[in-house]
All heavy atoms as an XYZ file, in Angstrom:
947
protein
N     -56.015    -11.909      6.147
C     -55.304    -12.239      4.914
C     -54.650    -13.588      5.040
O     -54.302    -13.994      6.149
C     -54.243    -11.188      4.674
C     -54.616     -9.910      4.326
S     -53.188     -9.069      3.732
C     -53.873     -7.997      2.570
N     -54.509    -14.185      3.945
C     -53.940    -15.508      3.889
C     -52.535    -15.475      3.477
O     -52.077    -14.631      2.805
C     -54.826    -16.295      2.964
O     -54.048    -17.160      2.067
N     -51.784    -16.435      3.970
C     -50.332    -16.587      3.696
C     -50.107    -17.477      2.451
O     -48.902    -17.800      2.298
C     -49.562    -17.184      4.869
C     -49.385    -16.131      5.949
O     -49.505    -14.945      5.747
N     -49.106    -16.605      7.206
N     -51.088    -17.898      1.701
C     -50.876    -18.810      0.618
C     -50.052    -18.285     -0.451
O     -49.328    -19.069     -1.131
C     -52.304    -19.211      0.130
N     -50.056    -17.016     -0.723
C     -49.258    -16.486     -1.887
C     -47.889    -15.905     -1.520
O     -47.237    -15.410     -2.380
N     -47.565    -15.945     -0.327
C     -46.359    -15.395      0.155
C     -45.196    -16.435      0.314
O     -45.493    -17.565      0.542
C     -46.481    -14.618      1.465
O     -46.779    -15.482      2.528
C     -47.470    -13.483      1.351
N     -44.009    -15.988      0.140
C     -42.833    -16.899      0.344
C     -42.476    -16.910      1.810
O     -42.625    -15.877      2.529
C     -41.702    -16.504     -0.511
O     -41.306    -15.165     -0.157
C     -41.991    -16.517     -2.027
N     -41.993    -18.092      2.291
C     -41.602    -18.145      3.696
C     -40.365    -17.340      3.908
O     -39.551    -17.090      2.988
C     -41.352    -19.610      3.974
C     -41.131    -20.159      2.548
C     -41.869    -19.361      1.654
N     -40.214    -16.818      5.113
C     -39.024    -16.032      5.470
C     -37.807    -16.959      5.491
O     -37.869    -18.047      5.964
C     -39.201    -15.374      6.852
C     -40.355    -14.479      6.846
C     -40.038    -13.157      7.462
O     -38.905    -13.006      7.941
O     -40.877    -12.278      7.704
N     -36.712    -16.472      4.898
C     -35.444    -17.243      4.948
C     -34.957    -17.474      6.414
O     -35.062    -16.502      7.255
C     -34.482    -16.489      4.148
C     -34.995    -15.081      4.053
C     -36.446    -15.188      4.253
N     -34.452    -18.610      6.696
C     -33.954    -18.978      7.978
C     -32.517    -18.534      8.053
O     -31.782    -18.613      6.985
C     -34.137    -20.387      8.277
C     -35.590    -20.771      8.183
C     -35.928    -21.643      9.431
O     -35.094    -22.105     10.120
N     -37.195    -21.863      9.602
N     -31.994    -18.151      9.181
C     -30.610    -17.718      9.354
C     -29.731    -19.001      9.191
O     -30.089    -20.043      9.695
C     -30.385    -17.129     10.693
N     -28.639    -18.804      8.444
C     -27.688    -19.889      8.190
C     -27.009    -20.302      9.541
O     -26.535    -19.443     10.283
C     -26.714    -19.630      7.173
N     -26.986    -21.515      9.903
C     -26.304    -22.027     11.045
C     -24.963    -22.467     10.625
O     -24.779    -23.285      9.777
C     -27.131    -23.163     11.652
C     -26.344    -23.748     12.885
C     -28.567    -22.775     11.952
N     -23.966    -21.852     11.263
C     -22.586    -22.233     10.895
C     -22.292    -23.694     11.262
O     -22.723    -24.133     12.333
C     -21.682    -21.252     11.714
C     -22.518    -20.722     12.795
C     -23.959    -20.790     12.328
N     -21.564    -24.353     10.397
C     -21.173    -25.727     10.733
C     -20.165    -25.690     11.860
O     -19.395    -24.800     11.993
C     -20.709    -26.389      9.479
O     -19.458    -25.768      9.041
N     -20.153    -26.790     12.621
C     -19.248    -26.839     13.793
C     -17.760    -26.831     13.425
O     -16.908    -26.464     14.231
C     -19.650    -28.136     14.470
C     -20.474    -28.919     13.558
C     -21.013    -28.015     12.547
N     -17.378    -27.185     12.161
C     -15.980    -27.221     11.759
C     -15.433    -25.900     11.259
O     -14.305    -25.863     10.875
C     -15.786    -28.333     10.755
C     -16.561    -28.133      9.432
O     -17.655    -27.589      9.547
O     -16.040    -28.540      8.386
N     -16.254    -24.856     11.174
C     -15.822    -23.622     10.753
C     -15.016    -22.933     11.843
O     -15.462    -22.866     12.937
C     -17.091    -22.625     10.361
C     -16.557    -21.274      9.989
C     -17.774    -23.282      9.205
N     -13.835    -22.488     11.456
C     -12.860    -21.916     12.440
C     -13.304    -20.385     12.667
O     -13.569    -19.728     11.676
C     -11.492    -21.976     11.847
C     -10.422    -21.423     12.794
C      -9.087    -21.515     12.140
N      -8.985    -20.920     10.851
C      -8.743    -19.678     10.637
N      -8.611    -18.763     11.617
N      -8.680    -19.190      9.412
N     -13.304    -20.038     13.895
C     -13.563    -18.670     14.249
C     -12.381    -17.771     13.928
O     -11.254    -18.132     14.191
C     -13.956    -18.480     15.747
C     -15.269    -19.223     16.101
C     -15.594    -18.828     17.446
N     -16.360    -17.613     17.403
C     -16.936    -17.039     18.355
N     -16.697    -17.447     19.593
N     -17.573    -15.913     18.197
N     -12.676    -16.641     13.386
C     -11.565    -15.752     13.041
C     -11.126    -15.019     14.263
O     -11.906    -14.464     15.064
C     -12.148    -14.700     12.038
C     -11.096    -13.794     11.456
C     -11.736    -12.926     10.435
N     -10.780    -11.974      9.948
C     -10.533    -10.810     10.548
N     -11.138    -10.438     11.591
N      -9.616    -10.041     10.018
N      -9.829    -15.007     14.556
C      -9.237    -14.293     15.668
C      -8.436    -13.030     15.156
O      -7.253    -13.332     14.652
C      -8.403    -15.185     16.528
N      -8.991    -11.927     15.256
C      -8.209    -10.708     14.849
C      -6.937    -10.491     15.647
O      -6.921    -10.788     16.881
C      -9.195     -9.510     14.867
C     -10.211    -10.015     15.858
C     -10.277    -11.559     15.825
N      -5.940     -9.793     15.083
C      -4.779     -9.487     15.790
C      -4.989     -8.270     16.680
O      -5.805     -7.444     16.393
C      -3.609     -9.191     14.757
C      -3.184    -10.208     13.840
C      -2.227     -9.723     12.845
C      -2.543    -11.397     14.659
N      -4.205     -8.214     17.736
C      -4.200     -6.976     18.550
C      -3.682     -5.791     17.704
O      -2.931     -6.013     16.738
C      -3.274     -7.263     19.675
C      -3.094     -8.753     19.700
C      -3.302     -9.241     18.387
N      -4.083     -4.681     18.087
C      -3.712     -3.439     17.319
C      -2.204     -3.270     17.294
O      -1.526     -3.520     18.310
C      -4.335     -2.221     18.047
N      -1.741     -2.961     16.192
C      -0.255     -2.673     16.008
C       0.545     -3.795     15.534
O       1.678     -3.619     15.101
N       0.129     -5.050     15.554
C       0.888     -6.202     15.188
C       1.247     -6.155     13.697
O       2.370     -6.320     13.315
C       0.197     -7.532     15.532
C       0.450     -7.982     16.894
C       0.065     -7.266     18.024
C       1.062     -9.250     17.124
C       0.350     -7.671     19.288
C       1.270     -9.721     18.428
C       0.950     -8.897     19.489
O       1.233     -9.298     20.775
N       0.230     -5.942     12.879
C       0.456     -5.941     11.414
C       1.376     -4.795     11.022
O       2.317     -4.924     10.164
C      -0.864     -5.743     10.665
C      -1.602     -7.003     10.633
C      -2.888     -6.904      9.801
N      -2.475     -6.861      8.366
C      -3.260     -6.319      7.440
N      -4.454     -5.844      7.741
N      -2.901     -6.298      6.185
N       1.156     -3.593     11.598
C       2.015     -2.439     11.272
C       3.435     -2.743     11.688
O       4.436     -2.375     10.861
C       1.541     -1.183     12.036
C       0.128     -0.664     11.585
C      -1.071     -1.428     12.235
O      -0.799     -2.369     13.033
O      -2.163     -1.033     12.033
N       3.651     -3.399     12.828
C       5.038     -3.693     13.194
C       5.757     -4.674     12.288
O       6.902     -4.460     11.925
N       5.065     -5.722     11.831
C       5.656     -6.707     10.958
C       5.826     -6.116      9.552
O       6.901     -6.367      8.904
C       4.927     -8.024     10.929
C       3.668     -7.930     10.036
C       5.778     -9.130     10.455
N       4.965     -5.265      9.145
C       5.164     -4.568      7.806
C       6.354     -3.693      7.896
O       7.164     -3.698      6.941
C       3.851     -3.868      7.375
C       2.777     -4.876      7.083
C       4.151     -2.910      6.226
C       1.424     -4.231      6.879
N       6.575     -3.005      8.906
C       7.784     -2.160      9.081
C       9.014     -3.013      9.079
O      10.006     -2.681      8.447
C       7.704     -1.369     10.427
O       6.459     -0.558     10.357
C       8.918     -0.463     10.563
N       9.020     -4.079      9.855
C      10.173     -4.963      9.918
C      10.488     -5.571      8.477
O      11.652     -5.659      8.133
C       9.908     -6.086     10.938
N       9.463     -6.015      7.821
C       9.695     -6.503      6.459
C      10.345     -5.463      5.529
O      11.267     -5.753      4.851
C       8.386     -7.135      5.844
C       7.916     -8.281      6.706
C       8.605     -7.487      4.381
C       6.488     -8.734      6.397
N       9.807     -4.216      5.555
C      10.310     -3.277      4.606
C      11.732     -2.825      4.954
O      12.555     -2.559      4.146
C       9.385     -1.971      4.651
O       9.207     -1.482      5.914
C       7.982     -2.285      4.033
N      12.101     -2.871      6.323
C      13.458     -2.592      6.740
C      14.342     -3.660      6.153
O      15.434     -3.376      5.595
C      13.572     -2.509      8.252
C      14.985     -2.553      8.739
C      12.817     -1.241      8.797
N      13.952     -4.942      6.307
C      14.758     -6.006      5.868
C      14.917     -5.967      4.290
O      15.960     -6.260      3.704
C      14.175     -7.389      6.209
C      14.485     -7.696      7.627
S      16.265     -7.764      8.019
C      16.889     -9.030      6.934
N      13.818     -5.563      3.568
C      13.858     -5.466      2.123
C      14.906     -4.338      1.732
O      15.717     -4.487      0.851
C      12.558     -5.235      1.438
C      11.717     -6.456      1.557
C      12.677     -4.768      0.012
C      10.241     -6.287      1.181
N      14.765     -3.217      2.499
C      15.771     -2.165      2.154
C      17.204     -2.582      2.461
O      18.081     -2.266      1.637
N      17.493     -3.296      3.567
C      18.777     -3.751      3.869
C      19.223     -4.700      2.740
O      20.369     -4.638      2.205
C      18.920     -4.548      5.098
C      20.122     -5.390      5.254
C      21.347     -4.864      5.515
C      20.031     -6.737      5.083
C      22.483     -5.640      5.566
C      21.127     -7.498      5.100
C      22.402     -6.964      5.347
N      18.408     -5.674      2.336
C      18.731     -6.688      1.301
C      19.059     -6.031     -0.029
O      20.044     -6.378     -0.725
C      17.561     -7.675      1.169
O      17.315     -8.311      2.409
N      18.208     -5.054     -0.392
C      18.462     -4.370     -1.713
C      19.717     -3.586     -1.652
O      20.421     -3.539     -2.681
C      17.240     -3.624     -2.145
C      15.959     -4.318     -2.453
C      14.767     -3.394     -2.652
C      16.163     -5.321     -3.592
N      19.973     -2.935     -0.534
C      21.234     -2.145     -0.436
C      22.453     -3.107     -0.488
O      23.439     -2.694     -1.073
C      21.261     -1.404      0.937
O      20.246     -0.444      0.919
N      22.388     -4.224      0.136
C      23.443     -5.185      0.163
C      23.680     -5.686     -1.279
O      24.818     -5.751     -1.730
C      23.232     -6.328      1.103
C      24.428     -7.201      1.221
C      25.538     -6.795      2.006
C      24.562     -8.344      0.433
C      26.706     -7.611      2.119
C      25.678     -9.201      0.512
C      26.768     -8.792      1.328
N      22.597     -6.007     -1.967
C      22.744     -6.504     -3.380
C      23.380     -5.389     -4.289
O      24.207     -5.637     -5.119
C      21.444     -7.001     -3.937
C      21.452     -7.235     -5.477
C      21.074     -8.358     -3.267
N      22.944     -4.196     -3.995
C      23.492     -3.047     -4.822
C      24.996     -2.945     -4.552
O      25.832     -2.840     -5.476
C      22.895     -1.669     -4.434
C      23.368     -0.558     -5.315
C      23.254      0.804     -4.607
N      24.107      0.785     -3.536
C      24.073      1.599     -2.468
N      23.191      2.561     -2.508
N      24.912      1.553     -1.513
N      25.452     -3.045     -3.324
C      26.826     -3.097     -2.908
C      27.567     -4.224     -3.653
O      28.585     -4.051     -4.302
C      27.014     -3.178     -1.492
C      28.491     -3.501     -1.127
C      29.532     -2.632     -1.207
C      28.774     -4.750     -0.712
C      30.856     -2.919     -0.913
C      30.101     -5.164     -0.443
C      31.109     -4.266     -0.554
O      32.421     -4.550     -0.244
N      26.928     -5.409     -3.469
C      27.526     -6.608     -4.031
C      27.718     -6.576     -5.536
O      28.695     -6.952     -6.079
C      26.693     -7.834     -3.574
C      27.157     -9.134     -4.153
C      26.718     -9.850     -5.274
C      28.308     -9.907     -3.741
N      27.452    -10.884     -5.525
C      28.364    -11.000     -4.506
C      29.184     -9.712     -2.629
C      29.377    -11.959     -4.309
C      30.122    -10.654     -2.484
C      30.223    -11.707     -3.281
N      26.760     -6.037     -6.243
C      26.752     -6.081     -7.678
C      27.555     -4.954     -8.262
O      28.141     -5.113     -9.311
C      25.331     -6.085     -8.187
N      27.560     -3.740     -7.617
C      28.182     -2.533     -8.222
C      29.383     -2.005     -7.593
O      30.126     -1.286     -8.177
C      27.082     -1.493     -8.401
C      25.930     -1.871     -9.226
C      24.724     -2.084     -8.654
C      26.080     -2.158    -10.577
C      23.609     -2.427     -9.453
C      25.014     -2.482    -11.327
C      23.767     -2.737    -10.711
N      29.479     -2.197     -6.236
C      30.565     -1.485     -5.529
C      31.671     -2.400     -4.977
O      32.747     -1.945     -4.641
C      29.915     -0.684     -4.350
C      28.939      0.332     -4.900
C      28.196      1.038     -3.747
O      28.547      0.748     -2.525
O      27.298      1.730     -3.987
N      31.422     -3.639     -4.879
C      32.399     -4.591     -4.231
C      33.626     -4.653     -5.213
O      33.487     -4.757     -6.433
C      31.846     -5.923     -4.038
N      34.828     -4.720     -4.599
C      35.993     -4.794     -5.429
C      36.184     -6.251     -6.110
O      35.639     -7.167     -5.585
C      37.149     -4.526     -4.450
C      36.605     -4.945     -3.143
C      35.161     -4.613     -3.190
N      36.933     -6.280     -7.178
C      37.219     -7.543     -7.765
C      36.380     -7.794     -8.966
O      35.417     -7.108     -9.347
N      36.759     -8.977     -9.591
C      36.027     -9.349    -10.858
C      34.930    -10.434    -10.562
O      35.039    -11.065     -9.503
C      37.103     -9.982    -11.830
C      38.050     -8.953    -12.269
O      37.711     -7.731    -12.482
O      39.207     -9.327    -12.521
N      34.051    -10.515    -11.402
C      32.985    -11.548    -11.231
C      33.520    -12.866    -11.545
O      34.256    -13.099    -12.525
C      31.806    -11.203    -12.195
C      30.923    -10.070    -11.719
C      31.033     -8.783    -12.036
C      29.870    -10.251    -10.795
N      30.129     -8.098    -11.352
C      29.365     -8.977    -10.574
C      29.278    -11.334    -10.053
C      28.280     -8.700     -9.726
C      28.262    -11.077     -9.229
C      27.763     -9.790     -9.071
N      33.183    -13.866    -10.705
C      33.507    -15.199    -10.888
C      32.298    -16.085    -10.855
O      31.148    -15.528    -10.586
C      34.492    -15.734     -9.822
O      33.803    -15.680     -8.490
C      35.762    -14.820     -9.711
N      32.484    -17.339    -11.151
C      31.292    -18.278    -11.039
C      30.773    -18.243     -9.613
O      29.519    -18.295     -9.356
C      31.651    -19.669    -11.464
N      31.615    -18.184     -8.617
C      31.184    -18.171     -7.260
C      30.390    -16.906     -6.876
O      29.414    -16.938     -6.151
C      32.392    -18.337     -6.238
C      32.916    -19.765     -6.257
O      32.230    -20.690     -6.660
N      34.133    -19.892     -5.878
N      30.779    -15.769     -7.435
C      30.100    -14.554     -7.148
C      28.761    -14.497     -7.777
O      27.787    -13.983     -7.185
C      30.835    -13.297     -7.474
O      31.785    -13.465     -8.435
N      28.594    -15.111     -8.991
C      27.254    -15.216     -9.609
C      26.358    -16.096     -8.788
O      25.156    -15.858     -8.458
C      27.432    -15.715    -11.055
C      26.063    -16.054    -11.714
C      28.149    -14.692    -11.943
N      26.887    -17.250     -8.282
C      26.193    -18.173     -7.337
C      25.682    -17.411     -6.116
O      24.546    -17.477     -5.726
C      26.901    -19.377     -7.089
C      27.030    -20.248     -8.364
C      26.199    -20.179     -6.004
C      28.094    -21.375     -8.165
N      26.623    -16.586     -5.566
C      26.292    -15.953     -4.389
C      25.175    -14.887     -4.633
O      24.305    -14.640     -3.784
C      27.533    -15.263     -3.787
N      25.303    -14.270     -5.771
C      24.239    -13.202     -6.106
C      22.820    -13.937     -6.324
O      21.807    -13.348     -5.822
C      24.576    -12.480     -7.453
C      23.613    -11.446     -7.870
C      23.458    -10.376     -6.869
C      23.982    -10.929     -9.258
N      22.808    -15.055     -6.954
C      21.592    -15.794     -7.052
C      21.029    -16.185     -5.725
O      19.803    -16.072     -5.371
C      21.763    -17.050     -8.013
C      21.980    -16.586     -9.411
C      20.549    -17.964     -7.937
C      22.492    -17.712    -10.299
N      21.904    -16.631     -4.835
C      21.438    -17.011     -3.504
C      21.014    -15.808     -2.727
O      20.134    -15.898     -1.889
C      22.665    -17.767     -2.715
C      22.349    -18.029     -1.325
C      22.997    -19.074     -3.475
N      21.613    -14.622     -2.957
C      21.105    -13.361     -2.336
C      19.717    -12.980     -2.795
O      19.030    -12.362     -2.019
C      22.101    -12.273     -2.646
C      23.379    -12.128     -1.814
C      24.351    -11.219     -2.474
C      23.046    -11.767     -0.412
N      19.434    -13.267     -4.076
C      18.137    -12.812     -4.676
C      16.981    -13.656     -4.152
O      15.904    -13.126     -3.946
C      18.186    -12.828     -6.160
C      16.862    -12.669     -6.767
C      19.127    -11.778     -6.686
N      17.218    -14.876     -3.785
C      16.113    -15.824     -3.279
C      15.456    -15.243     -2.068
O      14.272    -15.099     -2.013
C      16.638    -17.269     -3.190
C      16.990    -17.812     -4.597
C      15.600    -18.131     -2.496
C      17.704    -19.069     -4.512
N      16.224    -14.896     -1.003
C      15.533    -14.367      0.163
C      14.835    -13.073     -0.112
O      13.820    -12.712      0.545
C      16.670    -14.174      1.183
C      17.756    -14.964      0.766
C      17.673    -15.108     -0.765
N      15.306    -12.213     -1.015
C      14.674    -10.946     -1.331
C      13.282    -11.262     -1.954
O      12.286    -10.526     -1.606
C      15.542    -10.093     -2.264
C      16.773     -9.677     -1.526
C      14.701     -8.898     -2.830
C      17.795     -8.976     -2.445
N      13.232    -12.228     -2.866
C      11.958    -12.641     -3.480
C      10.988    -13.042     -2.366
O       9.823    -12.784     -2.305
C      12.185    -13.660     -4.462
C      10.839    -14.215     -4.988
C      12.889    -13.068     -5.738
N      11.517    -13.901     -1.401
C      10.663    -14.293     -0.279
C      10.194    -13.188      0.555
O       9.080    -13.116      1.031
C      11.397    -15.410      0.541
C      10.624    -15.785      1.778
C      11.676    -16.678     -0.322
N      11.107    -12.157      0.812
C      10.746    -10.991      1.570
C       9.586    -10.256      0.896
O       8.647     -9.729      1.481
C      11.939    -10.118      1.806
C      12.905    -10.707      2.777
C      14.222     -9.867      2.677
O      14.326     -8.830      2.173
N      15.215    -10.454      3.376
N       9.699    -10.077     -0.423
C       8.690     -9.350     -1.177
C       7.334    -10.176     -1.090
O       6.283     -9.588     -0.905
C       9.041     -9.089     -2.594
C      10.246     -8.121     -2.658
C       7.891     -8.604     -3.487
C      10.988     -7.968     -4.007
N       7.384    -11.528     -1.213
C       6.206    -12.333     -1.038
C       5.593    -12.194      0.389
O       4.405    -12.000      0.566
C       6.531    -13.751     -1.345
C       5.345    -14.714     -1.011
C       4.250    -14.706     -1.838
C       5.368    -15.583      0.120
C       3.135    -15.482     -1.569
C       4.319    -16.445      0.355
C       3.168    -16.418     -0.446
O       2.102    -17.126     -0.166
N       6.480    -12.083      1.311
C       5.974    -11.903      2.785
C       5.356    -10.563      2.869
O       4.336    -10.452      3.531
C       7.223    -12.076      3.709
O       7.823    -13.291      3.512
C       6.730    -11.956      5.147
N       5.884     -9.499      2.319
C       5.277     -8.196      2.343
C       3.901     -8.221      1.677
O       2.956     -7.718      2.235
C       6.161     -7.109      1.722
C       5.587     -5.725      1.690
C       5.376     -5.199      3.168
C       6.519     -4.777      0.901
N       3.792     -8.832      0.587
C       2.516     -9.080     -0.118
C       1.477     -9.715      0.833
O       0.415     -9.277      1.007
C       2.754     -9.906     -1.383
C       1.442    -10.424     -2.000
C       0.540     -9.642     -2.659
C       1.117    -11.834     -1.824
C      -0.639    -10.123     -3.136
C      -0.097    -12.296     -2.330
C      -0.951    -11.463     -2.979
O      -2.187    -11.921     -3.475
N       1.954    -10.853      1.447
C       1.058    -11.522      2.394
C       0.617    -10.639      3.571
O      -0.571    -10.625      4.008
C       1.718    -12.758      3.068
C       1.849    -13.888      2.073
C       2.441    -15.108      2.744
N       1.790    -15.495      3.943
C       0.782    -16.448      4.107
N       0.468    -17.076      2.979
N       0.220    -16.706      5.219
N       1.562     -9.786      4.091
C       1.306     -8.994      5.274
C       0.323     -7.835      4.925
O      -0.360     -7.344      5.792
C       2.603     -8.371      5.833
N       0.286     -7.483      3.656
C      -0.607     -6.409      3.185
C      -1.971     -6.879      2.880
O      -2.930     -6.044      2.680
C       0.003     -5.608      1.994
C       1.303     -4.865      2.373
C       1.915     -4.293      1.061
C       0.965     -3.695      3.301
N      -2.190     -8.130      2.803
C      -3.472     -8.713      2.478
C      -4.395     -8.541      3.646
O      -4.001     -8.578      4.872
C      -3.431    -10.265      2.177
C      -2.711    -10.612      0.802
C      -2.676    -12.124      0.797
C      -3.532    -10.060     -0.334
N      -5.686     -8.313      3.397
C      -6.680     -8.116      4.502
C      -6.776     -9.411      5.348
O      -6.904     -9.408      6.557
C      -8.034     -7.744      3.899
C      -9.147     -7.719      5.010
C      -7.955     -6.444      3.202
N      -6.605    -10.490      4.708
C      -6.666    -11.839      5.431
C      -5.615    -11.993      6.476
O      -5.707    -12.799      7.329
C      -6.649    -13.003      4.417
N      -4.539    -11.182      6.340
C      -3.442    -11.395      7.300
C      -3.813    -10.795      8.701
O      -2.957    -10.942      9.635
C      -2.174    -10.662      6.792
C      -0.937    -11.152      7.467
O      -0.735    -12.400      7.435
O      -0.137    -10.375      8.002
N      -4.928    -10.178      8.791
C      -5.417     -9.705     10.124
C      -5.903    -10.851     10.960
O      -6.093    -10.734     12.238
C      -6.509     -8.639      9.900
C      -6.832     -7.973     11.267
O      -5.845     -7.690     11.963
O      -8.032     -7.699     11.510
N      -6.021    -12.058     10.367
C      -6.418    -13.229     11.142
C      -5.148    -13.833     11.773
O      -4.099    -13.821     11.149
C      -7.065    -14.281     10.112
C      -7.402    -15.544     10.871
O      -8.103    -15.459     11.941
O      -7.050    -16.642     10.329
N      -5.238    -14.336     13.021
C      -4.060    -14.804     13.738
C      -3.385    -15.971     13.060
O      -2.198    -15.992     13.053
C      -4.566    -15.236     15.146
C      -3.507    -15.228     16.159
C      -4.024    -15.530     17.571
O      -4.675    -14.523     18.119
O      -3.828    -16.649     18.049
N      -4.104    -16.883     12.465
C      -3.571    -18.040     11.889
C      -2.790    -17.657     10.625
O      -1.590    -18.171     10.399
C      -4.617    -19.115     11.515
O      -5.333    -19.435     12.670
C      -4.026    -20.323     10.952
N      -3.291    -16.818      9.867
C      -2.695    -16.334      8.587
C      -1.433    -15.500      8.981
O      -0.383    -15.690      8.308
C      -3.696    -15.541      7.708
O      -4.831    -16.209      7.581
C      -3.051    -15.186      6.379
N      -1.543    -14.679      9.959
C      -0.496    -13.841     10.475
C       0.743    -14.720     10.911
O       1.868    -14.529     10.570
C      -0.899    -13.022     11.561
C       0.176    -12.181     12.261
C       0.557    -10.996     11.641
C       0.761    -12.555     13.445
C       1.535    -10.226     12.241
C       1.795    -11.767     14.061
C       2.169    -10.527     13.415
O       3.106     -9.856     13.983
N       0.491    -15.879     11.604
C       1.540    -16.784     12.034
C       2.298    -17.385     10.807
O       3.447    -17.452     10.848
C       0.970    -17.901     12.823
C       0.694    -17.556     14.247
C       0.302    -18.807     15.014
N      -0.114    -18.388     16.414
C      -1.291    -18.692     16.882
N      -2.225    -19.355     16.205
N      -1.639    -18.219     18.055
N       1.513    -17.719      9.831
C       2.156    -18.244      8.568
C       3.083    -17.132      7.901
O       4.120    -17.410      7.419
C       1.099    -18.652      7.624
O       1.651    -19.163      6.461
N       2.558    -15.945      7.862
C       3.363    -14.856      7.318
C       4.591    -14.629      8.109
O       5.704    -14.429      7.529
C       2.479    -13.536      7.346
O       1.420    -13.727      6.498
C       3.246    -12.369      6.749
N       4.545    -14.713      9.410
C       5.737    -14.574     10.334
C       6.752    -15.673      9.966
O       7.915    -15.472      9.885
C       5.292    -14.491     11.776
C       4.476    -13.249     12.128
C       6.524    -14.626     12.656
C       5.231    -11.996     11.841
N       6.230    -16.883      9.780
C       7.143    -17.932      9.469
C       7.878    -17.697      8.159
O       9.071    -17.972      7.990
C       6.353    -19.315      9.349
C       6.112    -19.911     10.683
C       5.490    -21.329     10.612
N       4.491    -21.495     11.582
C       3.224    -21.555     11.319
N       2.737    -21.557     10.147
N       2.354    -21.657     12.333
N       7.153    -17.247      7.120
C       7.753    -16.839      5.824
C       8.824    -15.792      6.095
O       9.943    -15.774      5.532
C       6.756    -16.338      4.876
C       6.025    -17.441      4.161
C       4.771    -17.915      4.374
C       6.457    -18.075      2.967
N       4.488    -18.823      3.519
C       5.424    -19.011      2.609
C       7.621    -18.012      2.230
C       5.601    -19.854      1.534
C       7.797    -18.866      1.164
C       6.722    -19.763      0.815
N       8.516    -14.808      6.938
C       9.442    -13.678      7.286
C      10.760    -14.178      7.899
O      11.842    -13.799      7.465
C       8.788    -12.624      7.973
C       9.624    -11.405      8.372
C      10.357    -10.743      7.367
C       9.680    -10.954      9.646
C      11.147     -9.670      7.646
C      10.417     -9.885      9.941
C      11.216     -9.239      8.989
N      10.532    -14.997      8.888
C      11.698    -15.599      9.667
C      12.544    -16.392      8.736
O      13.747    -16.342      8.723
C      11.236    -16.383     10.859
C      10.552    -15.510     11.944
C      12.423    -17.089     11.483
C      11.284    -14.334     12.472
N      11.926    -17.152      7.819
C      12.637    -17.965      6.832
C      13.426    -17.084      5.877
O      14.545    -17.456      5.579
N      12.881    -16.023      5.509
C      13.581    -15.080      4.576
C      14.785    -14.433      5.335
O      15.826    -14.244      4.679
C      12.674    -13.948      3.974
O      12.277    -12.994      5.005
N      14.601    -14.146      6.612
C      15.682    -13.552      7.340
C      16.836    -14.578      7.475
O      18.033    -14.313      7.337
C      15.234    -13.067      8.722
C      14.431    -11.863      8.605
C      16.507    -12.782      9.669
C      13.754    -11.399      9.936
N      16.483    -15.836      7.792
C      17.480    -16.902      7.863
C      18.210    -17.079      6.496
O      19.421    -17.243      6.452
C      16.881    -18.175      8.337
S      16.261    -18.111     10.046
N      17.408    -17.106      5.441
C      18.008    -17.203      4.158
C      18.948    -16.080      3.767
O      20.003    -16.249      3.220
N      18.605    -14.844      4.202
C      19.393    -13.628      3.972
C      20.703    -13.820      4.778
O      21.822    -13.391      4.298
C      18.636    -12.402      4.277
C      19.250    -11.122      3.766
S      19.190    -11.242      1.920
C      20.387    -10.002      1.563
N      20.589    -14.323      6.010
C      21.822    -14.428      6.833
C      22.745    -15.401      6.166
O      23.981    -15.131      6.055
C      21.330    -14.951      8.225
C      22.484    -15.140      9.199
C      23.067    -13.821      9.584
C      21.932    -15.761     10.458
N      22.258    -16.530      5.665
C      23.127    -17.546      5.009
C      23.684    -16.909      3.738
O      24.884    -17.030      3.471
C      22.230    -18.830      4.713
C      23.083    -19.707      3.787
C      21.918    -19.516      5.983
N      22.894    -16.227      2.947
C      23.373    -15.660      1.692
C      24.396    -14.538      1.889
O      25.352    -14.449      1.148
C      22.235    -15.216      0.824
O      21.542    -14.136      1.404
N      24.244    -13.697      2.943
C      25.238    -12.682      3.220
C      26.559    -13.306      3.737
O      27.583    -12.839      3.292
C      24.612    -11.708      4.295
C      25.742    -10.815      4.770
C      23.567    -10.870      3.611
N      26.457    -14.348      4.448
C      27.588    -15.090      4.872
C      28.392    -15.743      3.681
O      29.595    -15.616      3.598
C      27.312    -16.197      5.907
N      27.598    -16.278      2.773
C      28.196    -16.870      1.554
C      28.874    -15.672      0.734
O      29.989    -15.869      0.228
C      27.118    -17.516      0.708
C      27.595    -18.096     -0.644
C      28.633    -19.127     -0.487
C      26.394    -18.675     -1.389
N      28.174    -14.610      0.637
C      28.722    -13.473     -0.202
C      30.039    -12.958      0.489
O      30.929    -12.607     -0.193
C      27.689    -12.315     -0.312
N      30.065    -12.907      1.812
C      31.301    -12.494      2.480
C      32.395    -13.478      2.306
O      33.522    -13.007      2.078
C      30.947    -12.364      4.019
N      32.063    -14.711      2.310
C      33.147    -15.731      1.962
C      33.704    -15.519      0.524
O      34.893    -15.557      0.331
C      32.656    -17.148      2.181
C      32.327    -17.360      3.712
C      33.535    -18.215      1.648
C      31.571    -18.614      3.991
N      32.772    -15.373     -0.422
C      33.170    -15.216     -1.820
C      33.937    -13.872     -1.935
O      35.050    -13.885     -2.660
C      31.929    -15.221     -2.703
C      32.372    -14.778     -4.137
C      31.354    -16.572     -2.795
N      33.552    -12.829     -1.254
C      34.150    -11.518     -1.340
C      35.607    -11.652     -0.772
O      36.515    -11.004     -1.257
C      33.355    -10.407     -0.702
C      33.904     -9.037     -0.792
C      33.984     -8.580     -2.223
C      32.995     -8.056      0.010
N      35.781    -12.370      0.280
C      37.075    -12.405      0.963
C      38.089    -13.220     -0.007
O      39.218    -12.974      0.186
C      37.006    -13.145      2.316
O      36.665    -14.517      2.161
N      37.591    -13.966     -0.896
C      38.459    -14.663     -1.840
C      38.821    -13.841     -3.073
O      39.630    -14.268     -3.919
N      38.138    -12.736     -3.273
C      38.482    -11.876     -4.373
C      39.841    -11.177     -4.214
O      40.248    -10.822     -3.111
C      37.395    -10.768     -4.599
C      36.066    -11.271     -5.047
C      35.114    -10.088     -5.264
N      33.830    -10.562     -5.755
C      32.885     -9.700     -6.075
N      32.941     -8.450     -5.895
N      31.741    -10.216     -6.501
N      40.449    -10.915     -5.332
C      41.744    -10.178     -5.280
C      41.621     -8.809     -5.875
O      41.033     -8.530     -6.755
C      42.786    -10.992     -6.002
C      43.112    -12.301     -5.212
O      43.002    -12.319     -4.041
N      43.441    -13.309     -6.053
């Protein structure tokens, strides 16, 4: 038989040298960070609930500013949880970026809780 009427077999694609190899995380890393993020979200939401509904005193401009500053790290924590739940977060480079977002949200929450405590101490 002749090969005149058949199509040639496709050749395997050769990856370009600039393509980064995917490095999966060791077992348990994603689960651990997801747990840590959800614990922080739980703390943050509980603190905001206390701040908004149970703290003594009247609302002032400073307490509204403190509440806004409290909400920003919570939004970042929710975004971090979203990133951590993505399949792409199993890659080491993406995971590192997610961890940076998480640490940033924790630092933001620390600053905002300190600000809220300062404002609360000034309430009568």
